[in-house]
Backbone bond lengths (Angstrom), bond angles and torsions (degrees), N, CA, C in turn:
res aa  C-N    CA-C-N  psi(-1)  N-CA   C-N-CA  omega(-1)  CA-C   N-CA-C  phi
1 M - - - 1.452 - - 1.526 109.42 -
2 T 1.316 116.47 133.60 1.472 120.59 -179.36 1.528 109.45 -93.67
3 I 1.351 113.09 128.45 1.476 118.28 179.17 1.511 107.86 -100.61
4 T 1.275 116.17 122.66 1.467 121.74 -179.66 1.531 109.78 -98.36
5 A 1.329 115.15 126.02 1.475 119.10 179.57 1.521 109.65 -64.75
6 P 1.302 116.45 138.82 1.475 119.04 -179.99 1.518 110.78 -63.07
7 A 1.307 115.91 142.70 1.467 120.67 179.79 1.523 110.01 -69.99
8 I 1.326 115.43 145.11 1.472 120.39 178.87 1.514 108.41 -73.74
9 P 1.283 117.52 123.64 1.469 119.18 -179.06 1.522 110.97 -66.70
10 V 1.301 115.89 133.45 1.463 121.45 177.80 1.526 107.78 -114.83
11 P 1.314 117.52 115.83 1.465 119.09 -178.76 1.519 110.72 -60.55
12 A 1.293 115.59 147.38 1.456 120.96 179.97 1.513 109.93 -75.32
13 A 1.339 114.89 164.06 1.458 119.35 -178.34 1.513 111.46 -59.93
14 A 1.336 115.00 -31.91 1.464 118.79 -177.34 1.515 112.00 -65.33
15 T 1.348 117.17 -21.09 1.462 120.30 -178.28 1.515 112.10 -93.39
16 G 1.307 120.40 9.40 1.461 120.64 173.52 1.507 115.03 119.74
17 E 1.331 119.84 22.50 1.463 121.71 -178.52 1.531 110.50 -60.25
18 S 1.307 117.72 -42.82 1.463 120.14 -178.76 1.528 111.57 -65.42
19 Q 1.339 115.22 -36.13 1.457 118.69 178.11 1.524 111.58 -67.45
20 V 1.338 116.29 -41.67 1.467 120.31 179.07 1.514 109.85 -64.00
21 L 1.325 116.63 -41.63 1.457 120.56 179.65 1.535 110.44 -64.02
22 A 1.321 115.76 -37.42 1.466 119.23 177.83 1.526 110.86 -64.31
23 L 1.331 116.45 -40.06 1.470 120.36 177.89 1.517 110.73 -64.15
24 L 1.328 116.45 -40.18 1.462 119.91 177.55 1.522 110.51 -60.41
25 R 1.296 116.31 -45.11 1.462 120.40 -177.94 1.531 112.62 -71.09
26 Q 1.330 116.24 -20.06 1.459 120.15 175.21 1.523 112.46 -79.78
27 G 1.343 116.34 -6.72 1.455 120.05 179.40 1.509 114.88 89.63
28 K 1.334 117.59 14.72 1.466 120.49 177.22 1.531 109.04 -72.98
29 P 1.336 119.05 135.96 1.463 121.46 179.29 1.530 111.56 -64.62
30 V 1.322 114.82 150.18 1.466 120.84 -178.57 1.529 111.88 -57.04
31 P 1.353 120.04 -47.24 1.478 119.04 179.87 1.529 112.32 -58.47
32 Q 1.333 116.06 -38.59 1.472 119.23 179.95 1.526 110.62 -66.53
33 I 1.334 116.27 -40.91 1.467 119.96 178.53 1.522 110.03 -64.65
34 S 1.335 116.40 -40.97 1.466 120.62 -179.61 1.519 111.12 -61.70
35 D 1.353 115.95 -42.40 1.471 119.93 -179.85 1.523 110.99 -67.47
36 A 1.335 116.70 -37.61 1.459 120.30 -175.23 1.520 113.20 -77.31
37 T 1.336 117.41 -27.74 1.473 120.24 -173.07 1.525 113.47 -113.48
38 T 1.333 117.33 -7.33 1.476 124.80 -174.97 1.521 111.92 66.95
39 W 1.308 118.16 11.89 1.466 120.91 172.61 1.525 108.47 -74.23
40 P 1.320 118.92 139.50 1.460 120.61 171.82 1.530 109.76 -62.30
41 A 1.347 116.69 143.50 1.460 120.15 -179.16 1.528 111.40 -57.24
42 A 1.333 116.48 -38.82 1.459 119.47 -179.91 1.527 111.25 -63.93
43 A 1.324 116.54 -36.25 1.454 120.23 178.86 1.526 110.84 -68.50
44 V 1.349 116.08 -35.99 1.465 119.92 177.89 1.519 109.72 -65.16
45 R 1.339 116.17 -44.04 1.471 120.55 178.77 1.533 110.75 -63.07
46 K 1.329 116.82 -39.59 1.454 120.04 -179.74 1.524 110.64 -65.32
47 L 1.342 116.01 -39.22 1.454 120.05 177.03 1.528 110.29 -62.52
48 A 1.349 116.43 -41.48 1.463 120.12 178.30 1.518 110.75 -60.80
49 A 1.350 116.79 -43.41 1.465 120.64 -178.94 1.531 110.83 -64.62
50 R 1.348 116.68 -40.13 1.456 120.06 -179.87 1.519 112.41 -62.46
51 N 1.338 115.63 -25.21 1.456 119.92 -178.39 1.534 112.04 -103.56
52 G 1.336 116.07 18.68 1.458 120.50 174.30 1.509 115.17 74.67
53 L 1.337 116.99 22.22 1.457 120.82 179.53 1.516 110.34 -102.12
54 L 1.335 116.75 143.97 1.455 122.58 172.10 1.526 108.58 -101.03
55 V 1.333 116.28 155.80 1.460 121.51 -179.99 1.514 108.33 -120.85
56 D 1.350 116.89 125.03 1.464 119.26 -178.40 1.521 111.06 -83.93
57 A 1.347 116.10 -176.36 1.468 121.36 -174.76 1.524 112.08 -63.36
58 A 1.324 117.11 -25.09 1.466 120.52 179.27 1.520 112.38 -85.87
59 G 1.339 116.56 0.49 1.458 119.95 179.54 1.510 113.53 84.68
60 V 1.339 118.31 14.73 1.468 122.25 -178.51 1.527 108.49 -97.80
61 A 1.318 115.95 129.63 1.463 120.81 -179.07 1.520 110.47 -85.14
62 Y 1.346 115.59 146.42 1.458 120.24 177.14 1.518 108.69 -152.03
63 A 1.329 114.98 156.08 1.463 120.62 179.28 1.521 108.67 -85.25
64 P 1.342 118.20 129.19 1.468 120.31 -175.64 1.519 113.08 -64.29
65 E 1.333 117.49 -25.39 1.457 118.38 -178.15 1.532 111.92 -82.82
66 V 1.333 117.47 -6.42 1.454 121.97 -179.94 1.526 108.95 -102.37
67 D 1.316 117.12 143.54 1.461 120.97 178.75 1.532 108.49 -69.21
68 Y 1.318 115.45 100.49 1.463 121.61 -175.12 1.531 111.31 -59.99
69 Y 1.323 117.59 -42.84 1.459 120.49 -175.19 1.527 111.95 -73.37
70 S 1.326 117.34 -27.11 1.459 119.32 173.42 1.525 110.27 -65.56
71 Q 1.330 115.46 -37.79 1.461 119.45 176.71 1.524 110.31 -64.62
72 R 1.329 116.06 -38.99 1.466 119.69 178.64 1.526 110.37 -63.68
73 V 1.335 116.80 -40.80 1.461 120.36 179.12 1.524 110.04 -62.40
74 E 1.324 117.38 -43.47 1.457 121.02 178.44 1.525 111.19 -60.95
75 K 1.323 115.64 -40.07 1.467 119.67 179.59 1.528 110.67 -66.36
76 I 1.342 116.16 -39.99 1.465 120.52 179.69 1.524 110.27 -65.13
77 E 1.328 116.22 -43.57 1.461 119.92 -177.76 1.525 112.34 -66.06
78 G 1.313 116.95 -24.24 1.460 119.52 178.71 1.516 114.23 -98.21
79 A 1.333 117.31 4.04 1.467 120.81 -174.95 1.524 111.19 -81.71
80 D 1.344 115.89 151.64 1.457 120.03 173.40 1.530 109.08 -87.05
81 V 1.334 116.93 -176.82 1.464 121.26 -173.10 1.530 111.62 -61.74
82 E 1.335 116.24 -46.42 1.458 119.47 -177.84 1.528 111.14 -63.28
83 E 1.327 117.12 -39.93 1.460 120.49 178.82 1.524 111.05 -66.42
84 L 1.337 117.16 -39.00 1.460 120.26 177.85 1.524 111.39 -62.80
85 L 1.328 116.51 -44.12 1.465 120.15 178.74 1.526 110.78 -61.36
86 S 1.323 116.27 -39.57 1.457 120.47 178.89 1.527 110.88 -66.46
87 M 1.342 117.24 -42.93 1.457 120.68 179.89 1.523 112.04 -63.82
88 A 1.337 115.77 -35.43 1.465 120.09 -175.82 1.525 113.10 -84.96
89 Y 1.333 117.34 -6.20 1.468 120.56 -171.41 1.530 111.87 -59.89
90 N 1.322 117.65 -47.03 1.468 121.04 -176.02 1.524 112.91 -103.75
91 C 1.329 117.05 12.92 1.467 119.23 -179.16 1.531 109.35 -71.06
92 P 1.327 119.01 131.06 1.466 120.94 -177.63 1.523 113.54 -78.87
93 D 1.336 118.20 -11.49 1.460 120.81 -175.97 1.526 110.54 -70.64
94 A 1.359 116.45 129.23 1.461 121.26 -176.45 1.524 111.82 -64.12
95 K 1.325 116.89 -39.86 1.462 119.83 -178.99 1.520 111.05 -66.25
96 V 1.324 116.29 -36.98 1.463 119.57 177.34 1.525 109.79 -64.43
97 R 1.329 117.06 -43.36 1.474 120.56 179.55 1.527 110.75 -62.98
98 Q 1.336 116.91 -41.10 1.469 120.05 178.82 1.528 110.98 -64.23
99 A 1.352 115.85 -43.67 1.463 118.94 178.76 1.517 110.88 -63.55
100 R 1.342 116.60 -37.48 1.464 120.48 178.83 1.529 110.26 -63.60
101 A 1.347 116.82 -41.91 1.463 120.19 179.29 1.523 110.83 -63.73
102 R 1.342 117.19 -41.17 1.471 120.09 178.24 1.524 111.07 -64.35
103 L 1.330 115.45 -40.93 1.462 119.18 179.85 1.522 110.97 -64.23
104 Q 1.334 116.71 -42.18 1.463 119.73 178.03 1.529 110.32 -60.61
105 H 1.348 115.87 -41.53 1.461 119.92 179.11 1.523 110.87 -62.92
106 D 1.342 116.60 -44.38 1.466 120.51 -179.55 1.529 111.43 -65.79
107 V 1.324 116.18 -38.80 1.470 119.67 178.57 1.528 110.08 -63.62
108 Q 1.347 116.74 -41.53 1.454 120.44 179.14 1.523 110.73 -65.48
109 A 1.353 116.19 -41.22 1.465 119.56 178.02 1.527 110.69 -62.90
110 L 1.329 116.62 -41.00 1.466 120.54 177.62 1.521 110.53 -63.45
111 R 1.332 116.68 -41.66 1.461 120.57 179.30 1.531 110.66 -61.14
112 E 1.338 116.80 -42.44 1.463 120.95 -179.04 1.530 110.81 -67.11
113 Q 1.339 116.59 -41.09 1.465 119.37 179.59 1.523 111.40 -65.00
114 L 1.331 116.32 -42.19 1.467 119.44 177.95 1.520 111.04 -63.82
115 S 1.340 115.94 -40.01 1.464 119.96 179.36 1.527 110.56 -63.69
116 T 1.350 116.73 -43.53 1.466 120.72 178.17 1.523 110.96 -61.59
117 Y 1.338 115.90 -42.38 1.466 120.61 179.54 1.524 111.08 -60.96
118 E 1.341 116.40 -45.92 1.463 119.44 -178.28 1.523 111.35 -67.21
119 K 1.352 117.07 -34.57 1.472 119.65 177.28 1.520 110.59 -64.22
120 K 1.345 116.37 -42.30 1.464 119.60 178.62 1.524 110.51 -63.80
121 K 1.338 115.88 -41.93 1.463 119.19 177.94 1.529 110.37 -61.10
122 G 1.327 116.25 -38.33 1.454 119.58 177.89 1.517 112.06 -64.84
123 Q 1.345 116.42 -39.62 1.464 120.07 178.38 1.528 110.85 -65.04
124 V 1.333 115.89 -41.65 1.468 119.69 178.33 1.532 110.51 -63.28
125 A 1.353 115.67 -43.04 1.460 119.32 179.66 1.531 110.61 -62.33
126 A 1.343 116.20 -40.70 1.464 119.53 178.99 1.531 111.12 -64.71
127 A 1.354 116.04 -40.42 1.468 119.66 179.09 1.522 110.78 -65.90
128 E 1.337 116.52 -40.43 1.471 119.68 178.64 1.521 110.57 -64.12
129 H 1.333 116.23 -38.61 1.465 119.71 178.36 1.527 110.16 -64.47
130 A 1.349 116.63 -42.87 1.465 120.08 179.54 1.524 110.72 -64.29
131 A 1.356 116.39 -39.20 1.467 119.58 178.69 1.525 111.03 -64.87
132 A 1.340 116.18 -39.71 1.466 119.55 178.65 1.529 110.72 -63.77
133 E 1.321 116.32 -41.28 1.471 119.48 178.06 1.525 110.96 -64.85
134 A 1.355 116.34 -38.99 1.461 119.60 179.26 1.526 110.83 -65.27
135 N 1.336 116.45 -42.18 1.468 119.55 178.21 1.526 111.20 -63.64
136 A 1.327 115.74 -38.39 1.468 119.06 177.79 1.523 110.83 -64.29
137 E 1.349 115.80 -38.88 1.466 119.81 178.85 1.527 110.75 -67.04
138 I 1.344 116.27 -39.34 1.467 120.45 177.42 1.529 110.45 -62.03
139 A 1.339 116.05 -44.02 1.465 119.85 179.30 1.525 111.00 -62.88
140 R 1.333 116.28 -39.83 1.466 119.83 179.44 1.526 111.11 -64.53
141 L 1.339 116.63 -43.80 1.465 120.52 179.94 1.527 110.86 -67.35
142 A 1.353 116.03 -37.04 1.469 118.93 178.11 1.526 110.76 -63.27
143 A 1.332 115.98 -39.85 1.459 120.10 178.01 1.529 110.61 -63.75
144 Q 1.346 116.80 -40.50 1.465 120.16 177.62 1.523 111.08 -64.12
145 L 1.368 115.41 -38.69 1.461 119.36 179.00 1.524 110.64 -64.49
146 D 1.335 116.90 -41.22 1.470 120.06 178.24 1.526 110.29 -62.27
147 Q 1.319 116.29 -40.50 1.469 119.45 178.85 1.527 111.04 -64.04
148 A 1.348 116.32 -40.68 1.464 120.40 179.88 1.527 110.53 -64.95
149 K 1.349 116.51 -40.12 1.469 119.25 178.59 1.534 111.05 -65.30
150 A 1.334 115.54 -38.49 1.459 118.96 178.37 1.530 110.63 -62.98
151 K 1.320 117.89 -40.83 1.475 121.15 177.82 1.523 110.63 -64.50
152 L 1.360 115.83 -37.11 1.463 119.83 179.71 1.521 110.53 -65.45
153 R 1.338 116.83 -41.94 1.467 119.60 178.63 1.526 110.89 -64.08
154 E 1.329 115.70 -40.23 1.467 119.82 178.89 1.526 110.90 -63.29
155 A 1.339 114.96 -42.20 1.470 118.63 178.89 1.516 110.88 -66.14
156 S 1.322 117.74 -37.52 1.470 121.23 179.71 1.518 110.80 -62.68
157 T 1.327 116.99 -37.91 1.465 121.02 179.26 1.517 111.00 -63.19
158 V 1.330 115.82 -40.38 1.465 120.16 -179.88 1.512 110.86 -69.73
159 I 1.343 116.33 -41.36 1.470 120.30 -177.25 1.518 110.51 -71.82
160 G 1.312 117.10 -31.28 1.459 120.46 178.47 1.502 113.25 100.51
161 R 1.305 119.60 8.62 1.457 121.59 175.86 1.531 108.58 -145.75
162 T 1.278 113.17 158.59 1.462 118.68 -177.68 1.520 110.68 -82.29
163 M 1.323 115.26 130.26 1.465 120.54 177.84 1.524 107.44 -115.19
164 S 1.279 115.52 125.17 1.473 119.97 179.98 1.517 109.89 -94.37
165 A 1.324 114.06 150.72 1.465 118.93 177.14 1.508 110.03 -67.09
166 A 1.289 115.05 144.02 1.460 119.67 -179.92 1.519 109.92 -62.01
167 T 1.327 114.76 131.96 1.464 119.72 178.59 1.524 108.90 -86.95
168 P 1.331 116.90 120.99 1.467 118.21 -178.18 1.521 110.92 -65.64
169 R 1.301 115.70 142.31 1.459 120.93 177.60 1.525 108.80 -73.14
170 P 1.313 116.42 141.61 1.464 118.41 179.57 1.526 110.94 -61.78
171 A 1.309 115.01 142.96 1.467 119.52 -179.86 1.521 109.89 -67.66
172 R 1.319 114.52 147.13 1.465 120.19 179.49 1.520 109.52 -70.41
173 R 1.310 115.94 136.57 1.455 120.25 179.07 1.520 111.02 -68.56
174 R 1.331 114.20 136.35 1.474 119.04 -178.26 1.527 112.58 -84.24
175 Y 1.326 115.71 -24.77 1.463 119.47 -177.62 1.534 109.35 -119.84
176 Q 1.324 116.31 136.59 1.450 121.34 179.76 1.534 110.06 -109.11
177 P 1.348 117.44 130.02 1.466 119.47 178.93 1.522 111.61 -62.62
178 G 1.323 114.66 139.89 1.454 119.95 -178.79 1.504 113.56 83.53
179 V 1.346 116.12 -15.06 1.468 120.63 178.54 1.523 110.22 -110.38
180 D 1.338 115.12 -54.64 1.466 120.01 -178.35 1.529 112.43 -95.30
181 Y 1.320 118.09 -16.14 1.460 120.07 -178.72 1.515 109.73 -161.74
182 S 1.333 114.51 159.06 1.455 121.30 173.38 1.532 108.33 -88.28
183 T 1.310 117.10 123.94 1.456 120.17 -176.80 1.525 111.57 -60.32
184 A 1.330 116.88 -45.30 1.468 119.62 -178.46 1.522 111.18 -62.12
185 E 1.335 115.28 -44.11 1.467 119.19 -179.56 1.534 111.03 -65.26
186 A 1.339 116.59 -43.84 1.460 120.49 -177.87 1.528 111.02 -66.56
187 R 1.332 117.79 -41.01 1.452 119.99 179.83 1.530 111.33 -65.96
188 Q 1.346 115.87 -39.59 1.467 118.69 179.45 1.527 110.62 -66.09
189 W 1.361 116.57 -41.95 1.484 119.83 178.80 1.537 109.70 -61.75
190 A 1.321 117.26 -41.58 1.462 120.65 -178.92 1.528 110.71 -62.93
191 K 1.324 117.48 -41.69 1.466 120.26 179.62 1.522 111.54 -66.75
192 D 1.351 116.43 -36.21 1.464 120.74 -177.35 1.532 112.45 -77.05
193 N 1.333 117.18 -18.11 1.460 119.68 -172.69 1.528 113.44 -120.58
194 G 1.314 117.26 22.85 1.463 120.04 171.67 1.521 115.24 84.17
195 Y 1.352 118.28 15.81 1.459 120.21 179.15 1.537 111.44 -110.95
196 G 1.335 116.73 13.09 1.461 119.88 -175.87 1.520 113.68 -60.97
197 D 1.357 116.57 -31.24 1.464 119.19 -178.45 1.522 112.84 -71.19
198 Q 1.348 117.58 -12.23 1.464 120.79 179.94 1.543 112.52 -92.69
199 L 1.324 116.43 -4.59 1.468 119.80 -177.26 1.531 110.58 -83.44
200 P 1.332 117.89 137.88 1.469 119.23 172.75 1.524 110.00 -68.46
201 K 1.323 116.55 152.57 1.464 119.24 -176.81 1.523 112.16 -67.11
202 Y 1.324 116.11 -33.81 1.465 119.43 -176.48 1.522 110.01 -131.11
203 G 1.338 115.38 164.81 1.453 120.63 175.52 1.510 113.25 94.21
204 R 1.305 116.20 172.69 1.462 122.99 -177.64 1.522 112.45 -93.19
205 Y 1.331 116.42 -11.02 1.472 120.11 -173.76 1.526 110.81 -73.69
206 V 1.338 114.66 134.09 1.467 123.15 172.06 1.527 106.45 -120.20
207 P 1.352 119.05 129.98 1.472 120.78 -176.23 1.532 112.89 -53.75
208 D 1.335 114.72 144.80 1.466 120.01 -178.54 1.525 111.67 -57.83
209 E 1.360 116.86 -36.17 1.464 120.02 -178.47 1.531 111.17 -62.37
210 V 1.333 115.74 -35.74 1.461 119.18 178.61 1.529 110.37 -69.21
211 I 1.312 116.64 -41.68 1.471 120.25 178.35 1.524 110.21 -62.94
212 D 1.354 116.56 -40.64 1.472 119.59 176.80 1.522 110.55 -58.97
213 A 1.327 117.14 -46.75 1.467 121.30 -178.90 1.521 110.82 -63.79
214 M 1.333 117.57 -40.81 1.462 120.83 -180.00 1.527 110.87 -64.65
215 R 1.325 116.73 -44.33 1.473 119.65 179.75 1.519 111.58 -65.35
216 A 1.341 117.20 -38.40 1.454 120.24 178.62 1.522 110.77 -63.85
217 A 1.349 116.81 -41.91 1.463 120.96 179.38 1.520 111.02 -65.86
218 Q 1.321 116.70 -40.46 1.475 119.89 179.36 1.526 111.08 -67.00
219 A 1.333 116.72 -38.77 1.466 120.07 178.64 1.522 111.09 -65.97
220 E 1.341 116.04 -39.61 1.454 119.90 179.35 1.524 110.99 -66.84
221 A 1.346 116.72 -38.62 1.468 120.35 179.81 1.525 111.13 -67.94
222 A 1.347 116.22 -32.22 1.468 119.26 -179.39 1.501 113.75 -78.64
223 S 1.358 118.02 -20.13 1.465 120.83 -177.59 1.513 111.16 -81.61
């Protein structure tokens, strides 16, 4: 008894033959077309053959009268980075593999630099937000102080004498010259690093804020 192999079903034109043919001519691989259209791969290949197309080892159809490799060059020249990496993945040429490795390294370096840049921008944005909140708090406290002074003036009018707001005592200095720092060294550091306008004209005292900044800079340089 002779067993005849079943014929490969070929979808009719009404079910998308023109669309499948268009995909073939766009250079889509046969397996990809089969998955996207539910056409059997053999039916896709048969359609390509009926329309004078050849299919290479990668499943890509091409016209035999057209320079297939020239088309590949055009596709490569128009490809983006991800497409180039994909094209070079299985290439047996050593120089292509080396170039692909360099490109991957450069892409990773670019990714890291962009990430660092965005992190810094985020830190700056956070600092600006904190500064805005601090300024708003200062404005709110200043408004409260003005209100308190106005109440004091009103009370003074009723009492019959002027009452002045209590003058806050100056805060105690946290650093003592000659004990916690060298005055000459601290003054020179302040002048060299943009803090010269905060220095008093005379005396050994250097503001605590300047000493804080100097110590922070020295600690950062030592780390």
